[in-house]
BATOR-152042 format. One record per atom (N, C-alpha, C, O, CB): y negated, z negated, x negated; atom name; residue number from 1. Coordinates in nm, 2 decimals. Glycine has a CB too. Layout:
BEGIN
{{Y,Z,X},"CA",NUM}
...
END
This chain:
BEGIN
{{5.61,1.17,-5.15},"N",1}
{{5.62,1.15,-5.02},"CA",1}
{{5.50,1.13,-4.95},"C",1}
{{5.43,1.04,-5.00},"O",1}
{{5.70,1.05,-5.00},"CB",1}
{{5.46,1.18,-4.85},"N",2}
{{5.34,1.16,-4.77},"CA",2}
{{5.36,1.07,-4.64},"C",2}
{{5.44,1.11,-4.55},"O",2}
{{5.29,1.29,-4.72},"CB",2}
{{5.29,0.95,-4.64},"N",3}
{{5.31,0.87,-4.51},"CA",3}
{{5.19,0.91,-4.41},"C",3}
{{5.07,0.94,-4.45},"O",3}
{{5.31,0.71,-4.53},"CB",3}
{{5.21,0.92,-4.31},"N",4}
{{5.13,0.97,-4.19},"CA",4}
{{5.10,0.83,-4.11},"C",4}
{{5.19,0.77,-4.06},"O",4}
{{5.20,1.09,-4.10},"CB",4}
{{4.98,0.79,-4.09},"N",5}
{{4.95,0.70,-3.99},"CA",5}
{{4.96,0.73,-3.85},"C",5}
{{4.94,0.85,-3.84},"O",5}
{{4.83,0.65,-4.01},"CB",5}
{{4.99,0.67,-3.75},"N",6}
{{4.99,0.68,-3.63},"CA",6}
{{4.82,0.70,-3.59},"C",6}
{{4.73,0.63,-3.64},"O",6}
{{5.07,0.56,-3.57},"CB",6}
{{4.80,0.79,-3.50},"N",7}
{{4.68,0.81,-3.47},"CA",7}
{{4.66,0.71,-3.34},"C",7}
{{4.72,0.70,-3.24},"O",7}
{{4.66,0.97,-3.45},"CB",7}
{{4.55,0.64,-3.38},"N",8}
{{4.51,0.53,-3.27},"CA",8}
{{4.41,0.58,-3.18},"C",8}
{{4.41,0.54,-3.06},"O",8}
{{4.44,0.39,-3.35},"CB",8}
{{4.32,0.66,-3.22},"N",9}
{{4.22,0.73,-3.11},"CA",9}
{{4.25,0.86,-3.09},"C",9}
{{4.25,0.93,-3.19},"O",9}
{{4.06,0.72,-3.14},"CB",9}
{{4.26,0.90,-2.98},"N",10}
{{4.31,1.03,-2.94},"CA",10}
{{4.16,1.07,-2.85},"C",10}
{{4.06,1.00,-2.83},"O",10}
{{4.47,1.02,-2.84},"CB",10}
{{4.17,1.19,-2.81},"N",11}
{{4.07,1.24,-2.70},"CA",11}
{{4.02,1.13,-2.61},"C",11}
{{4.10,1.07,-2.53},"O",11}
{{4.13,1.35,-2.62},"CB",11}
{{3.91,1.10,-2.61},"N",12}
{{3.85,0.97,-2.50},"CA",12}
{{3.90,1.02,-2.36},"C",12}
{{3.90,1.14,-2.32},"O",12}
{{3.66,0.95,-2.49},"CB",12}
{{3.93,0.92,-2.29},"N",13}
{{3.96,0.92,-2.14},"CA",13}
{{3.84,0.95,-2.06},"C",13}
{{3.73,0.92,-2.11},"O",13}
{{4.01,0.78,-2.10},"CB",13}
{{3.83,0.99,-1.96},"N",14}
{{3.72,0.98,-1.86},"CA",14}
{{3.69,0.85,-1.84},"C",14}
{{3.57,0.82,-1.83},"O",14}
{{3.75,1.03,-1.74},"CB",14}
{{3.77,0.75,-1.84},"N",15}
{{3.72,0.61,-1.79},"CA",15}
{{3.65,0.55,-1.92},"C",15}
{{3.55,0.47,-1.90},"O",15}
{{3.86,0.51,-1.73},"CB",15}
{{3.69,0.59,-2.06},"N",16}
{{3.63,0.54,-2.16},"CA",16}
{{3.47,0.58,-2.16},"C",16}
{{3.38,0.51,-2.18},"O",16}
{{3.70,0.58,-2.29},"CB",16}
{{3.47,0.73,-2.13},"N",17}
{{3.35,0.79,-2.15},"CA",17}
{{3.26,0.73,-2.04},"C",17}
{{3.14,0.72,-2.07},"O",17}
{{3.35,0.93,-2.15},"CB",17}
{{3.30,0.70,-1.92},"N",18}
{{3.24,0.65,-1.80},"CA",18}
{{3.16,0.51,-1.84},"C",18}
{{3.05,0.47,-1.81},"O",18}
{{3.34,0.63,-1.69},"CB",18}
{{3.26,0.43,-1.93},"N",19}
{{3.22,0.29,-1.96},"CA",19}
{{3.09,0.30,-2.05},"C",19}
{{2.98,0.24,-2.03},"O",19}
{{3.35,0.21,-2.06},"CB",19}
{{3.12,0.39,-2.14},"N",20}
{{3.03,0.41,-2.27},"CA",20}
{{2.89,0.45,-2.19},"C",20}
{{2.78,0.39,-2.22},"O",20}
{{3.09,0.55,-2.38},"CB",20}
{{2.90,0.55,-2.09},"N",21}
{{2.78,0.58,-2.03},"CA",21}
{{2.72,0.48,-1.96},"C",21}
{{2.60,0.47,-1.97},"O",21}
{{2.79,0.68,-1.95},"CB",21}
{{2.78,0.40,-1.88},"N",22}
{{2.72,0.29,-1.81},"CA",22}
{{2.66,0.19,-1.91},"C",22}
{{2.55,0.14,-1.89},"O",22}
{{2.82,0.22,-1.72},"CB",22}
{{2.73,0.16,-2.01},"N",23}
{{2.67,0.05,-2.09},"CA",23}
{{2.54,0.11,-2.15},"C",23}
{{2.44,0.04,-2.17},"O",23}
{{2.77,-0.01,-2.20},"CB",23}
{{2.57,0.25,-2.19},"N",24}
{{2.42,0.30,-2.25},"CA",24}
{{2.30,0.31,-2.15},"C",24}
{{2.18,0.31,-2.19},"O",24}
{{2.44,0.46,-2.31},"CB",24}
{{2.34,0.31,-2.00},"N",25}
{{2.23,0.31,-1.90},"CA",25}
{{2.19,0.16,-1.89},"C",25}
{{2.07,0.13,-1.89},"O",25}
{{2.27,0.38,-1.76},"CB",25}
{{2.30,0.07,-1.88},"N",26}
{{2.22,-0.06,-1.89},"CA",26}
{{2.14,-0.11,-2.00},"C",26}
{{2.06,-0.20,-1.98},"O",26}
{{2.31,-0.15,-1.87},"CB",26}
{{2.16,-0.05,-2.10},"N",27}
{{2.08,-0.12,-2.23},"CA",27}
{{1.96,-0.04,-2.21},"C",27}
{{1.86,-0.07,-2.28},"O",27}
{{2.15,-0.10,-2.41},"CB",27}
{{1.93,0.07,-2.13},"N",28}
{{1.80,0.14,-2.10},"CA",28}
{{1.73,0.09,-1.99},"C",28}
{{1.61,0.12,-1.98},"O",28}
{{1.82,0.28,-2.07},"CB",28}
{{1.79,0.01,-1.91},"N",29}
{{1.72,-0.02,-1.79},"CA",29}
{{1.58,-0.09,-1.82},"C",29}
{{1.56,-0.17,-1.91},"O",29}
{{1.80,-0.12,-1.72},"CB",29}
{{1.49,-0.04,-1.74},"N",30}
{{1.33,-0.10,-1.76},"CA",30}
{{1.32,-0.19,-1.64},"C",30}
{{1.37,-0.16,-1.53},"O",30}
{{1.20,0.03,-1.76},"CB",30}
{{1.26,-0.32,-1.67},"N",31}
{{1.22,-0.40,-1.58},"CA",31}
{{1.13,-0.34,-1.45},"C",31}
{{1.02,-0.27,-1.46},"O",31}
{{1.15,-0.50,-1.65},"CB",31}
{{1.18,-0.38,-1.34},"N",32}
{{1.10,-0.33,-1.21},"CA",32}
{{0.96,-0.37,-1.20},"C",32}
{{0.92,-0.49,-1.20},"O",32}
{{1.16,-0.39,-1.07},"CB",32}
{{0.87,-0.26,-1.20},"N",33}
{{0.73,-0.29,-1.19},"CA",33}
{{0.70,-0.39,-1.11},"C",33}
{{0.78,-0.42,-1.02},"O",33}
{{0.66,-0.18,-1.15},"CB",33}
{{0.58,-0.45,-1.11},"N",34}
{{0.55,-0.57,-1.02},"CA",34}
{{0.45,-0.48,-0.92},"C",34}
{{0.37,-0.40,-0.95},"O",34}
{{0.47,-0.71,-1.11},"CB",34}
{{0.47,-0.51,-0.79},"N",35}
{{0.39,-0.44,-0.68},"CA",35}
{{0.26,-0.49,-0.69},"C",35}
{{0.23,-0.59,-0.74},"O",35}
{{0.44,-0.46,-0.54},"CB",35}
{{0.17,-0.40,-0.63},"N",36}
{{0.03,-0.45,-0.63},"CA",36}
{{-0.01,-0.55,-0.56},"C",36}
{{0.05,-0.57,-0.46},"O",36}
{{-0.05,-0.36,-0.60},"CB",36}
{{-0.11,-0.62,-0.59},"N",37}
{{-0.16,-0.73,-0.49},"CA",37}
{{-0.19,-0.68,-0.35},"C",37}
{{-0.24,-0.56,-0.34},"O",37}
{{-0.27,-0.79,-0.54},"CB",37}
{{-0.16,-0.77,-0.23},"N",38}
{{-0.20,-0.68,-0.10},"CA",38}
{{-0.35,-0.67,-0.10},"C",38}
{{-0.42,-0.73,-0.19},"O",38}
{{-0.15,-0.77,0.05},"CB",38}
{{-0.40,-0.59,-0.02},"N",39}
{{-0.53,-0.57,0.00},"CA",39}
{{-0.60,-0.70,0.06},"C",39}
{{-0.54,-0.77,0.14},"O",39}
{{-0.55,-0.45,0.08},"CB",39}
{{-0.73,-0.73,0.03},"N",40}
{{-0.78,-0.86,0.10},"CA",40}
{{-0.81,-0.84,0.24},"C",40}
{{-0.83,-0.73,0.29},"O",40}
{{-0.90,-0.91,0.04},"CB",40}
{{-0.80,-0.95,0.30},"N",41}
{{-0.81,-0.93,0.46},"CA",41}
{{-0.95,-0.91,0.48},"C",41}
{{-1.04,-0.97,0.43},"O",41}
{{-0.76,-1.07,0.55},"CB",41}
{{-0.96,-0.81,0.58},"N",42}
{{-1.11,-0.77,0.62},"CA",42}
{{-1.19,-0.89,0.68},"C",42}
{{-1.14,-0.97,0.76},"O",42}
{{-1.10,-0.66,0.74},"CB",42}
{{-1.31,-0.90,0.65},"N",43}
{{-1.37,-1.01,0.68},"CA",43}
{{-1.43,-0.99,0.83},"C",43}
{{-1.45,-0.88,0.88},"O",43}
{{-1.48,-1.04,0.57},"CB",43}
{{-1.45,-1.09,0.90},"N",44}
{{-1.50,-1.07,1.05},"CA",44}
{{-1.65,-1.03,1.04},"C",44}
{{-1.73,-1.07,0.95},"O",44}
{{-1.48,-1.22,1.14},"CB",44}
{{-1.68,-0.95,1.14},"N",45}
{{-1.84,-0.89,1.15},"CA",45}
{{-1.90,-0.99,1.24},"C",45}
{{-1.84,-1.04,1.33},"O",45}
{{-1.86,-0.72,1.22},"CB",45}
{{-2.02,-1.01,1.20},"N",46}
{{-2.12,-1.08,1.32},"CA",46}
{{-2.23,-0.96,1.35},"C",46}
{{-2.30,-0.91,1.27},"O",46}
{{-2.20,-1.23,1.26},"CB",46}
{{-2.21,-0.94,1.49},"N",47}
{{-2.31,-0.85,1.56},"CA",47}
{{-2.41,-0.94,1.63},"C",47}
{{-2.38,-1.03,1.71},"O",47}
{{-2.25,-0.76,1.65},"CB",47}
{{-2.54,-0.90,1.60},"N",48}
{{-2.64,-0.97,1.66},"CA",48}
{{-2.75,-0.84,1.74},"C",48}
{{-2.78,-0.73,1.68},"O",48}
{{-2.71,-1.07,1.54},"CB",48}
{{-2.80,-0.87,1.86},"N",49}
{{-2.88,-0.77,1.90},"CA",49}
{{-3.03,-0.79,1.83},"C",49}
{{-3.07,-0.90,1.82},"O",49}
{{-2.88,-0.76,2.04},"CB",49}
{{-3.09,-0.67,1.80},"N",50}
{{-3.23,-0.65,1.76},"CA",50}
{{-3.33,-0.61,1.85},"C",50}
{{-3.45,-0.64,1.84},"O",50}
{{-3.24,-0.55,1.67},"CB",50}
{{-3.28,-0.56,1.95},"N",51}
{{-3.38,-0.48,2.04},"CA",51}
{{-3.37,-0.57,2.18},"C",51}
{{-3.43,-0.53,2.28},"O",51}
{{-3.32,-0.31,2.06},"CB",51}
{{-3.31,-0.68,2.19},"N",52}
{{-3.30,-0.76,2.32},"CA",52}
{{-3.21,-0.70,2.41},"C",52}
{{-3.22,-0.71,2.53},"O",52}
{{-3.44,-0.76,2.40},"CB",52}
{{-3.11,-0.63,2.35},"N",53}
{{-2.99,-0.56,2.46},"CA",53}
{{-2.92,-0.67,2.55},"C",53}
{{-2.89,-0.78,2.51},"O",53}
{{-2.86,-0.47,2.37},"CB",53}
{{-2.91,-0.64,2.65},"N",54}
{{-2.85,-0.74,2.75},"CA",54}
{{-2.71,-0.76,2.73},"C",54}
{{-2.65,-0.68,2.65},"O",54}
{{-2.86,-0.69,2.91},"CB",54}
{{-2.63,-0.86,2.77},"N",55}
{{-2.48,-0.88,2.72},"CA",55}
{{-2.39,-0.76,2.79},"C",55}
{{-2.29,-0.72,2.74},"O",55}
{{-2.42,-1.04,2.78},"CB",55}
{{-2.44,-0.72,2.89},"N",56}
{{-2.37,-0.59,2.95},"CA",56}
{{-2.38,-0.49,2.87},"C",56}
{{-2.28,-0.42,2.86},"O",56}
{{-2.42,-0.54,3.08},"CB",56}
{{-2.50,-0.45,2.79},"N",57}
{{-2.54,-0.33,2.71},"CA",57}
{{-2.47,-0.38,2.57},"C",57}
{{-2.44,-0.28,2.50},"O",57}
{{-2.71,-0.30,2.71},"CB",57}
{{-2.44,-0.50,2.52},"N",58}
{{-2.38,-0.53,2.42},"CA",58}
{{-2.22,-0.49,2.41},"C",58}
{{-2.16,-0.44,2.32},"O",58}
{{-2.40,-0.66,2.40},"CB",58}
{{-2.17,-0.53,2.53},"N",59}
{{-2.03,-0.53,2.56},"CA",59}
{{-2.01,-0.37,2.57},"C",59}
{{-1.91,-0.33,2.51},"O",59}
{{-1.98,-0.62,2.70},"CB",59}
{{-2.08,-0.27,2.64},"N",60}
{{-2.07,-0.12,2.63},"CA",60}
{{-2.10,-0.07,2.50},"C",60}
{{-2.02,0.02,2.46},"O",60}
{{-2.17,-0.05,2.73},"CB",60}
{{-2.19,-0.12,2.41},"N",61}
{{-2.19,-0.06,2.30},"CA",61}
{{-2.07,-0.09,2.19},"C",61}
{{-2.04,-0.01,2.11},"O",61}
{{-2.30,-0.08,2.26},"CB",61}
{{-2.04,-0.22,2.21},"N",62}
{{-1.92,-0.26,2.12},"CA",62}
{{-1.78,-0.18,2.15},"C",62}
{{-1.70,-0.15,2.07},"O",62}
{{-1.89,-0.42,2.13},"CB",62}
{{-1.78,-0.17,2.29},"N",63}
{{-1.65,-0.09,2.33},"CA",63}
{{-1.66,0.07,2.26},"C",63}
{{-1.58,0.11,2.19},"O",63}
{{-1.65,-0.08,2.52},"CB",63}
{{-1.76,0.12,2.29},"N",64}
{{-1.80,0.25,2.25},"CA",64}
{{-1.77,0.25,2.10},"C",64}
{{-1.68,0.32,2.06},"O",64}
{{-1.96,0.29,2.29},"CB",64}
{{-1.84,0.17,2.02},"N",65}
{{-1.84,0.20,1.88},"CA",65}
{{-1.70,0.15,1.84},"C",65}
{{-1.66,0.19,1.73},"O",65}
{{-1.96,0.13,1.80},"CB",65}
{{-1.61,0.06,1.90},"N",66}
{{-1.48,0.03,1.86},"CA",66}
{{-1.38,0.16,1.90},"C",66}
{{-1.28,0.18,1.83},"O",66}
{{-1.43,-0.11,1.93},"CB",66}
{{-1.41,0.23,2.01},"N",67}
{{-1.34,0.36,2.03},"CA",67}
{{-1.35,0.46,1.91},"C",67}
{{-1.26,0.50,1.84},"O",67}
{{-1.38,0.43,2.16},"CB",67}
{{-1.49,0.48,1.90},"N",68}
{{-1.51,0.56,1.77},"CA",68}
{{-1.48,0.54,1.63},"C",68}
{{-1.46,0.64,1.55},"O",68}
{{-1.62,0.58,1.77},"CB",68}
{{-1.48,0.41,1.59},"N",69}
{{-1.40,0.35,1.47},"CA",69}
{{-1.27,0.38,1.48},"C",69}
{{-1.21,0.44,1.39},"O",69}
{{-1.42,0.22,1.46},"CB",69}
{{-1.19,0.34,1.59},"N",70}
{{-1.06,0.34,1.60},"CA",70}
{{-1.00,0.47,1.58},"C",70}
{{-0.89,0.49,1.53},"O",70}
{{-1.02,0.29,1.71},"CB",70}
{{-1.09,0.58,1.64},"N",71}
{{-1.04,0.71,1.63},"CA",71}
{{-1.04,0.79,1.52},"C",71}
{{-0.97,0.89,1.50},"O",71}
{{-1.09,0.77,1.70},"CB",71}
{{-1.12,0.73,1.43},"N",72}
{{-1.15,0.80,1.30},"CA",72}
{{-1.12,0.73,1.18},"C",72}
{{-1.08,0.80,1.08},"O",72}
{{-1.29,0.82,1.28},"CB",72}
{{-1.12,0.60,1.17},"N",73}
{{-1.07,0.51,1.05},"CA",73}
{{-0.92,0.54,1.01},"C",73}
{{-0.84,0.57,1.09},"O",73}
{{-1.07,0.35,1.10},"CB",73}
{{-0.90,0.53,0.89},"N",74}
{{-0.77,0.52,0.83},"CA",74}
{{-0.73,0.40,0.76},"C",74}
{{-0.63,0.39,0.70},"O",74}
{{-0.75,0.62,0.73},"CB",74}
{{-0.79,0.32,0.78},"N",75}
{{-0.76,0.15,0.72},"CA",75}
{{-0.88,0.06,0.78},"C",75}
{{-0.98,0.10,0.82},"O",75}
{{-0.78,0.13,0.52},"CB",75}
{{-0.82,-0.06,0.78},"N",76}
{{-0.91,-0.17,0.86},"CA",76}
{{-1.06,-0.16,0.77},"C",76}
{{-1.16,-0.19,0.84},"O",76}
{{-0.83,-0.34,0.86},"CB",76}
{{-1.06,-0.14,0.65},"N",77}
{{-1.20,-0.13,0.58},"CA",77}
{{-1.28,-0.03,0.64},"C",77}
{{-1.40,-0.06,0.67},"O",77}
{{-1.18,-0.10,0.44},"CB",77}
{{-1.23,0.09,0.64},"N",78}
{{-1.31,0.20,0.71},"CA",78}
{{-1.33,0.20,0.85},"C",78}
{{-1.42,0.27,0.91},"O",78}
{{-1.25,0.32,0.68},"CB",78}
{{-1.25,0.12,0.91},"N",79}
{{-1.29,0.10,1.03},"CA",79}
{{-1.41,0.02,1.05},"C",79}
{{-1.51,0.05,1.12},"O",79}
{{-1.20,0.04,1.09},"CB",79}
{{-1.40,-0.09,0.98},"N",80}
{{-1.54,-0.21,0.97},"CA",80}
{{-1.64,-0.13,0.93},"C",80}
{{-1.74,-0.14,1.00},"O",80}
{{-1.54,-0.35,0.84},"CB",80}
{{-1.64,-0.03,0.83},"N",81}
{{-1.77,0.03,0.79},"CA",81}
{{-1.82,0.14,0.90},"C",81}
{{-1.94,0.17,0.93},"O",81}
{{-1.76,0.10,0.64},"CB",81}
{{-1.72,0.21,0.97},"N",82}
{{-1.76,0.31,1.08},"CA",82}
{{-1.81,0.22,1.20},"C",82}
{{-1.92,0.26,1.26},"O",82}
{{-1.61,0.40,1.13},"CB",82}
{{-1.76,0.12,1.24},"N",83}
{{-1.82,0.02,1.34},"CA",83}
{{-1.93,-0.04,1.31},"C",83}
{{-2.01,-0.06,1.40},"O",83}
{{-1.74,-0.07,1.37},"CB",83}
{{-1.95,-0.07,1.19},"N",84}
{{-2.08,-0.16,1.17},"CA",84}
{{-2.19,-0.04,1.16},"C",84}
{{-2.31,-0.07,1.20},"O",84}
{{-2.07,-0.26,1.01},"CB",84}
{{-2.17,0.08,1.11},"N",85}
{{-2.27,0.20,1.12},"CA",85}
{{-2.30,0.24,1.25},"C",85}
{{-2.41,0.28,1.28},"O",85}
{{-2.23,0.31,1.05},"CB",85}
{{-2.19,0.25,1.35},"N",86}
{{-2.23,0.26,1.47},"CA",86}
{{-2.31,0.16,1.53},"C",86}
{{-2.42,0.20,1.58},"O",86}
{{-2.13,0.26,1.53},"CB",86}
{{-2.28,0.03,1.53},"N",87}
{{-2.35,-0.07,1.59},"CA",87}
{{-2.50,-0.08,1.52},"C",87}
{{-2.59,-0.11,1.60},"O",87}
{{-2.27,-0.19,1.57},"CB",87}
{{-2.53,-0.05,1.41},"N",88}
{{-2.64,-0.06,1.35},"CA",88}
{{-2.74,0.06,1.40},"C",88}
{{-2.86,0.06,1.40},"O",88}
{{-2.61,-0.06,1.20},"CB",88}
{{-2.67,0.17,1.44},"N",89}
{{-2.75,0.30,1.49},"CA",89}
{{-2.78,0.25,1.63},"C",89}
{{-2.87,0.32,1.68},"O",89}
{{-2.65,0.45,1.50},"CB",89}
{{-2.74,0.17,1.68},"N",90}
{{-2.76,0.13,1.83},"CA",90}
{{-2.86,0.01,1.84},"C",90}
{{-2.89,-0.05,1.95},"O",90}
{{-2.62,0.09,1.90},"CB",90}
{{-2.91,-0.03,1.73},"N",91}
{{-3.00,-0.15,1.72},"CA",91}
{{-2.95,-0.29,1.71},"C",91}
{{-3.00,-0.39,1.77},"O",91}
{{-3.09,-0.14,1.82},"CB",91}
{{-2.84,-0.28,1.63},"N",92}
{{-2.77,-0.42,1.61},"CA",92}
{{-2.78,-0.44,1.47},"C",92}
{{-2.77,-0.35,1.38},"O",92}
{{-2.60,-0.43,1.66},"CB",92}
{{-2.81,-0.58,1.44},"N",93}
{{-2.77,-0.61,1.31},"CA",93}
{{-2.63,-0.66,1.28},"C",93}
{{-2.58,-0.74,1.36},"O",93}
{{-2.86,-0.70,1.28},"CB",93}
{{-2.58,-0.63,1.18},"N",94}
{{-2.44,-0.64,1.15},"CA",94}
{{-2.43,-0.71,1.02},"C",94}
{{-2.50,-0.67,0.93},"O",94}
{{-2.39,-0.50,1.13},"CB",94}
{{-2.36,-0.83,0.99},"N",95}
{{-2.33,-0.88,0.87},"CA",95}
{{-2.17,-0.93,0.84},"C",95}
{{-2.14,-0.98,0.73},"O",95}
{{-2.41,-0.98,0.87},"CB",95}
END
């Protein structure tokens, strides 16, 4: 006489498969990458006239160079480079 044991495992249900998949995904999780540090704060520029420009001329040159730098710069660092180059070309020392 042959005895058959009851079948305990049948076709897995959708819920069983879902739980298995979620457990597998949870085991594969990678830690979130750390964000890059923020860019350094741009330093203040010191501008001084080298050709005895009047205060009115200095204000005019600063305004024009600011407009030029603001129109073309893509970051605060590039703005500083463009502004410094513009002021240097007009006879100012830039530090």
